[in-house]
C-alpha positions as CSV (number, residue, x, y, z in Angstrom):
1,X,178.5,-35.8,72.1
2,X,177.6,-37.7,68.9
3,X,179.4,-36.6,65.7
4,X,178.8,-37.4,62.0
5,X,182.4,-38.8,62.0
6,X,181.2,-41.6,64.4
7,X,179.1,-43.1,61.6
8,X,179.9,-45.6,58.8
9,X,177.8,-45.9,55.6
10,X,175.6,-49.0,55.6
11,X,173.0,-49.7,52.9
12,X,170.3,-46.9,53.0
13,X,171.9,-45.2,55.9
14,X,174.6,-44.9,58.5
15,X,175.6,-47.0,61.6
16,X,177.4,-46.0,64.8
17,X,178.2,-48.9,67.1
18,X,179.3,-46.7,70.0
19,X,177.1,-43.7,70.7
20,X,178.3,-43.0,74.2
21,X,174.7,-43.7,75.3
22,X,174.0,-46.7,77.6
23,X,171.2,-48.6,79.1
24,X,171.9,-51.1,81.9
25,X,175.6,-51.0,81.1
26,X,175.0,-51.8,77.4
27,X,176.0,-49.5,74.6
28,X,173.2,-48.2,72.4
29,X,173.9,-48.5,68.7
30,X,172.6,-45.8,66.3
31,X,171.2,-46.2,62.8
32,X,170.2,-43.3,60.7
33,X,168.4,-43.8,57.4
34,X,169.2,-41.2,54.7
35,X,167.1,-42.6,51.8
36,X,164.0,-44.6,51.5
37,X,165.3,-47.2,49.0
38,X,168.3,-48.2,46.9
39,X,166.9,-46.3,43.9
40,X,167.8,-43.0,45.5
41,X,171.3,-41.6,45.5
42,X,173.4,-42.0,48.7
43,X,173.3,-39.0,51.0
44,X,175.0,-37.7,54.1
45,X,173.3,-37.5,57.4
46,X,170.9,-34.6,57.5
47,X,171.4,-31.8,60.0
48,X,167.9,-32.3,61.3
49,X,168.9,-35.9,62.2
50,X,171.9,-34.7,64.1
51,X,169.7,-32.2,65.9
52,X,167.4,-35.1,66.9
53,X,170.4,-37.1,68.2
54,X,171.5,-34.0,70.2
55,X,168.0,-33.8,71.7
56,X,168.0,-37.5,72.6
57,X,171.5,-37.2,74.2
58,X,170.5,-34.1,76.2
59,X,167.4,-35.9,77.6
60,X,168.9,-39.4,77.9
61,X,168.1,-40.1,81.5
62,X,164.5,-39.2,81.2
63,X,164.1,-41.1,77.9
64,X,165.6,-44.3,79.2
65,X,163.1,-44.2,82.1
66,X,160.2,-43.8,79.6
67,X,161.5,-46.7,77.5
68,X,161.7,-49.1,80.5
69,X,158.4,-48.0,81.9
70,X,156.6,-48.3,78.5
71,X,158.0,-51.8,77.7
72,X,157.2,-53.1,81.2
73,X,153.6,-51.8,80.9
74,X,153.2,-53.0,77.3
75,X,154.5,-56.5,78.0
76,X,153.3,-56.8,81.7
77,X,156.7,-58.0,82.7
78,X,159.0,-57.2,85.6
79,X,162.1,-55.0,85.4
80,X,164.2,-58.0,86.4
81,X,162.9,-60.1,83.5
82,X,163.2,-57.1,81.1
83,X,166.9,-56.7,81.8
84,X,167.5,-60.4,81.8
85,X,166.5,-60.6,78.1
86,X,167.5,-57.0,77.1
87,X,169.7,-57.3,74.1
88,X,171.2,-55.1,71.3
89,X,169.6,-51.7,72.1
90,X,169.6,-49.2,69.3
91,X,168.1,-45.9,68.2
92,X,166.8,-45.7,64.7
93,X,166.0,-42.5,62.7
94,X,164.0,-43.3,59.6
95,X,162.9,-41.4,56.5
96,X,159.4,-40.4,55.3
97,X,158.7,-42.6,52.4
98,X,156.5,-40.0,50.7
99,X,159.1,-37.2,50.7
100,X,162.4,-39.1,50.9
101,X,163.3,-36.7,53.7
102,X,163.8,-37.1,57.5
103,X,160.6,-37.8,59.4
104,X,159.0,-34.7,60.7
105,X,158.7,-33.7,64.3
106,X,162.1,-35.4,65.2
107,X,160.5,-38.9,65.0
108,X,162.7,-41.8,66.1
109,X,162.5,-45.3,67.6
110,X,164.3,-47.0,70.5
111,X,164.5,-50.7,69.7
112,X,165.5,-53.4,72.2
113,X,166.2,-57.0,71.0
114,X,165.0,-59.9,73.1
115,X,167.7,-62.5,74.0
116,X,165.6,-65.6,74.2
117,X,165.6,-68.7,72.0
118,X,163.4,-68.4,68.9
119,X,163.3,-64.6,69.1
120,X,166.2,-63.8,66.9
121,X,164.5,-60.9,65.0
122,X,162.0,-60.0,67.8
123,X,162.2,-56.6,69.5
124,X,160.4,-54.0,71.5
125,X,159.9,-50.7,69.8
126,X,159.3,-47.5,71.7
127,X,158.6,-44.6,69.4
128,X,159.0,-40.9,70.0
129,X,158.5,-37.5,68.4
130,X,161.3,-35.4,70.0
131,X,161.2,-36.4,73.6
132,X,157.4,-37.3,73.6
133,X,156.5,-41.0,73.7
134,X,154.0,-41.8,70.9
135,X,153.7,-45.6,70.7
136,X,155.1,-48.9,72.0
137,X,154.9,-52.2,70.0
138,X,156.6,-55.5,69.5
139,X,157.6,-57.4,66.4
C-alpha cells in the first residue's frame, strides 16, 4: 500500500522512490505534481491523487501488461529488446494547468526511460485515465 508518508517534497510536487510496484524486477518511482508552477503555494498531495494511486496499485498486473503491449506495438520492437533498454520506470500524476487542480478522470502516465547511448532524456509514455489506456507516445 502506498502512503503519503512515502513521499518527499520536490519542486512542484512529491517523489517516492520506492512504491512497492515493480516491472521486470525494477522498482517504479512515483511523482505527484501538486501545483502547476512555482508561482503557486506548496500543497500536500490531494486525496484524489492518493485514490488514483490506490486504483493503480489494485490493478497493477493488468496495467503492466497494457504498458508493455502498447510500447511494443508503438515502437514495433520485441519484448526482449524492450526489457534490455528498460530503465527508470515511473508513474507521474500531473495537474490541470487551467485549474491548478489534479487532472480529471484519474489521469496519469507511466514513463519508461530508455537505456541507450544518446537517449538520456528519452522515454516512452503510456497515458491512462483510471485504468483505461488513452495514448502512447515517445519523447
